N, C-alpha and C positions, 0 to 999 in steps of 0.2 A: 661123376665126381664133383663137378661144379654145382650141381643141384644139392648135393650133400653139404657142401661148404656153405651155400646160401641158406640152407635150412638151419645149419648150426649157428650161423651169424644171426639169423632171424630169432632163433631161440634165445641166444645170449642177449640180444637187444631187448626182447620181451622181458626176460628176467631182470635186466638192468632197470627198465622203466617200471616194472612191478615193485622192485625194491625201493626205487626213488619215490614212487607213489605211497607206499606204506610208510616210508620215512616222513614224508610230508604230512600224512594224516596223523601220525603219532605226535609230531611236533605241534600240530594245531590242536589236537584233542586232549593232550596230556600235559602236565607240568614238566617241562623239559629242563634238565635231564631227569628222567624218571628215577634213575638210581644213581646215587653218587653223593658224596659228603660235601655238597656245595655250600652248606651252611657253616662249615668249619674251615680253619686254615692252620697250617703247621706252626708250632711254637717250639723253640729250642729247649725250653724247660718243662712246659706242661704237655708236650707232645702235640696237642692241638688246642685250639680255643675257638670260640664262636666268632664269626666274622662281624665286623662293625656294620652298623646300619640296618640290621635285620629287624623286622617287626617283632616287638616284644622283648628285644634284647637291649639292655641299657648301655650307656657309653663305656662302662667298664667290662662289657662282654658277658653279662649274666642276665638271667631271665627274670627281670623285674620291670615294673612300669617306669621306674626311674632309679637312677643310681643314688642311693642314700649315703650321706656322709656319716650319719649316725643311725644306729638301729638297736632295738632292745634285744633282738635275737638274730644271730647270723648262723646260717645252715650250710654246711659242707656236704657234698654228696655227688652221686652219679646220676644216671638217667632217671632213676626212681625219685630223686630229689628234684631234678629238672622238671619232671612231670610229663614224661613221654605218654602219649595217647590222649592227653587232655589239654585244655586251654591253660594259660598261665594262672587264671583265677581259680582253677580246680586243682592245681599242684598242692602237695601237702604243706609247703611253707605258706602259701597264700591262705589255705584253709585254716592253718594254725593262727595266722594273724586275725582272721575273721572270728575264730572261737575265743581268742584271748584278748583281743583289742590291743595287742602289742605290735610294734613295728618290727617286721620280719624281713630280712634280706636273704635272698636265695642265691647261693654260690654253687649250686649243683650243676654239673655238666656231664652229659652222656660220655661214658668211657673213662671217667676219672676214677682214680683209686688212691691208695694211701700216699703215694709220692706226690701226687698233685695236691692233696690236702696239706701235706707238709710244706709245699711251696706256697700255699695260699693262706696259711694260718696267720702270718703277719698282717696281710691285708684284712683278714677278718678282725683281728685285734684292733687295727686302726679305726674301725667303726665304733669302738668303745661300747660294745654290747654288754648286757647283763649276762647273757647266755650265748655259748657257742654249742650248737648241736651238730653231730655228725651222723649221717645215714650210712651205716655199714651194711653192705650187701655181700655176705659171705659166699654166695653162689658163684661169684666171679672175682671178688676183690683180691683173693690170693693170686689168681692168675694175672691180674692187672699189674702186679709188681714187675713182671718181666717185660711188659710193654715199654717201660721207660728205662729199664736197667742198662740197655746198650748205649743210651745217649751219653755223650762225653760229660755233660753237666752232672748227670746222676751217677755215672760209673765211679767217678772220683769220690763223690760224697758217700756213696754206699760202701766203698772199700775202706774209707776212713772211719766209717761207723762200724766196721767189722762185718758188713754184709757181703755175701757172695753174689757175683754176677755171672760167673762161668756156668752155673747150673741152668741158666736160661737157654743155653745153647743157641744163641742168636748170632748171626753173622756180623762181623764188624762193619760198622757203617763207613769205614774207611777202606775196606778191602777192595781189591780189583774186581770189576764186573766184566764178564766175558762179552764178546761181540754178540753171541747168540742170545744171552740174557737181555742185553740192551735192545736187540731187535724184537724179542718177545714182548718186552715191556712197552715198547713203542707201538707195536701192533695192538696190544691190549688197551692202551690209552686211546688210540684212534677209534677202536671198535666201541668202547664204552662212551666215547664222546658223541656217538650217533644215537638217535632215538631208538632205533632197532636194537643196537648193542646194549644200551642202558636198560631197555625193557627185558632183554634176555638176562642181564645181570640181576635185575630185580627179581625175576621169577626164580632164578637159581638161588638167590639169597633167602627166599621165603622157606618156611619150614615144611610146607607141602611138597617142596621139590626134593626133600631129603628122605624119601622112601616111606617106610611104615611108621605106624604109631597107633595110639588108641584115642577114642572119644570117651568122655564122660558127660553125663547130663545132670543139670540141676534146674528145677522149675522148667521153664521152656527154653533154657539155654544149653548150648553145647560148647565143650572145651576140647581142643585137640592137643594132644601131647605127642610130638614126633619123637621117634627113637633117636634121631640126630640131635635134637636139643637135649634130651635126657643124657645122652652120652657125653655131650659137651659139659654139662653141669657136673656129671660124675668125674670127669677128668679134672675139672677145675677145683674139685674138692678132694682129690686123691692125695691124702697125706703120706702115701708111700712114695710119691714123686718128689724128687729133690728140689725141683723148682717151686712146687707148691709148699713144701716145707719151708723154703726160704721166704716165700711170699708171706706165710704165716708169721715167721720170725720178724720180718720187716714191718708187718702190720702192727704187731705188738710193740715193737721198738719205737716206731714213730707215733703211735697212738699215745704212748706214755709221754713222749716228748711234747706232743700237742697239748695234753692235759696239763703238764707242768708249765708250759708257756702261758696258757690261759690263766692258771692259778697265779702266776707271777704278775699278771695284769689285773688281778682281782676279778676275773671273769669265771663264772661257773661253766664247766665243760661236761657234756653228757653225750651218750651214744645210743642211737636206736639201732637195733638189729633187725634188718628188713628181711623177711623170709621170701624164698622163691615161690612161684605159683605152685610148683610141685609139692612143696612143704605145706602150703596152706590147704591144698585140696587133697592131700594124701588120704585122709580118713574117708572122704567121699569116694575117691577113686578106688580104694581098697574094698569098699562096700559093694561097688558095682562091677569090679573086675577082679575075679579070683581065679588063679593067682595073678598079681600084678607082674609086669615084666621085671626080671631080676635087676636090670639097670635102674629102673624106677625106684625099687626098694633100696638099692645100694645108694643112689644119689640122696634120697631123703634121710637115710640113716647117717650118711656122711655129714649132711648139713646139720642135723640135730646134734651130732657129736661136736661139730665145730661151734655151734651156737652155745652149747654148754661150756666149751673150753673158753670162749670169749667172755661169757658171763663170769666165770670163775676168775679169769685174768683181771677184769674190771673191778670185781668185788674186792679182790685182794689189794687193789691199789686205790680203793675208795673213789673210783670213777663211776658216777651214776650211769646206769644202763637200763634199758627196757627193751624187751623182745616184742615186736609188733604182732607176733603170731596170735596171741589171745584176742586182740582187737580185730584181726582179720577173720578169725573164726566167728566172732559176733557179727561182723559185717556179712559173712557168708550166710548166716541165719537170716539176717534182714533181707539180703539179696533174694533168697528163696521165697520169703514171705511176700516181698513187694514185687517179685518178678522183675527185678532190675539187675542187669549183668554186673558182676564184680570184676570180671576179666573179659577181654575180647576173645574171639574164637581161637586165635593162634598165639598172639604175642604174650610174653611173660610179664609185662607191666600191667598194673591194674587200671581200671577206669575210675571215675570220680568217687564212687562209693568206697573203693579200696584206698584211695589217697586220703579220704576222710578218716579212715581207720588209722593210717599213719599219723595224721594230725592229732587224733584223739590220744594216741600213745605218747606223742611229743608233749601234749598238754599235761598229761599225767606225770611225765618225766620232769617237766618244769616244776610242777607242784611238789614233787619229791625233793627238788633241789632248793626249794624256797618255801616260806610259810604262806605264800600267796595262793588263794583259792580262786578258781574260775567257775562260772556257771556251767553245769553239766548239760551237754546237748543230748536230748533223748531221741531226737529224730535226725536223720540224714537229709540234708538239703542239697540237691544238685545245683551247683552254682553256675550261673551263666546260661541257664536253659530257660 
């Protein structure tokens, strides 16, 4: 019996030291924490904002070399406008500045949606720009509505504007939390505060961890579409869902308000409709995979329908709008010719060539909004390389 106890203790000690060793190696060899939103902090109105003092983030909390008091163009948007996957110089606002020689101020932050844009429009107007552009990403912007709807600040505003918040089915942020829930959250926070726990969280968050999917090829590149991501997009575009319906209604309502606020300040307001990776690569995928998974077809059809609905809405209100999809298709052709990736293997955000297509569309939109003409860029240049 004593030998069994000693063997058990020895095993436990070995496991403990092994775990500590792995923890130490991960902390030395990786950017710790590996997974976690350490670059953002909570905000009562915006939900979250960038932390002060980060490299590439200006004093106002946005991704610019410096915080401009005045700018020719101010851009509102989410992670596609922030420039996820690329350097600040390769984001589409920076590439737009390079193409047009206008001063451009980037107010895009990952995870932002229509309510954040409504909160930021006055700050954008304060910079006295000639243009305010908004990067609309239908693949999740309707779903983003519910992320802020439960906050006290927004709940009262939304209800006063005739919006519904009950459809979001979110628990009250003032409701009682059970002891078991508090314990579970405490354990989760402790585990993810370790290098091992944060590594596990990172692996679980990647799309490879969510089961099946399909590959497509172009040139020498591969693109992975996970079933999990496609289902998320499809759910976020499901206009049969009451919360998504309300998200669409809120987007239209506040986009109209933003346009009117800009007009009152004598600022031209325009919208870019940014397509998902699935919408951009649909024709290529359907040529290689027949039949495509039903969820893939459904998600793209939903997004096309929504893009048309937004274009009709903006056209009826004389709000300039451009869909980035044609420019992305042209970029895809260049990508195949030049053997330069348009997207990374897994993530839905493009690389520099894709963001260049966003900037080209924005440039054409500005030309539609004014008589000014800009030199046409015939070649894509990868900035910062």
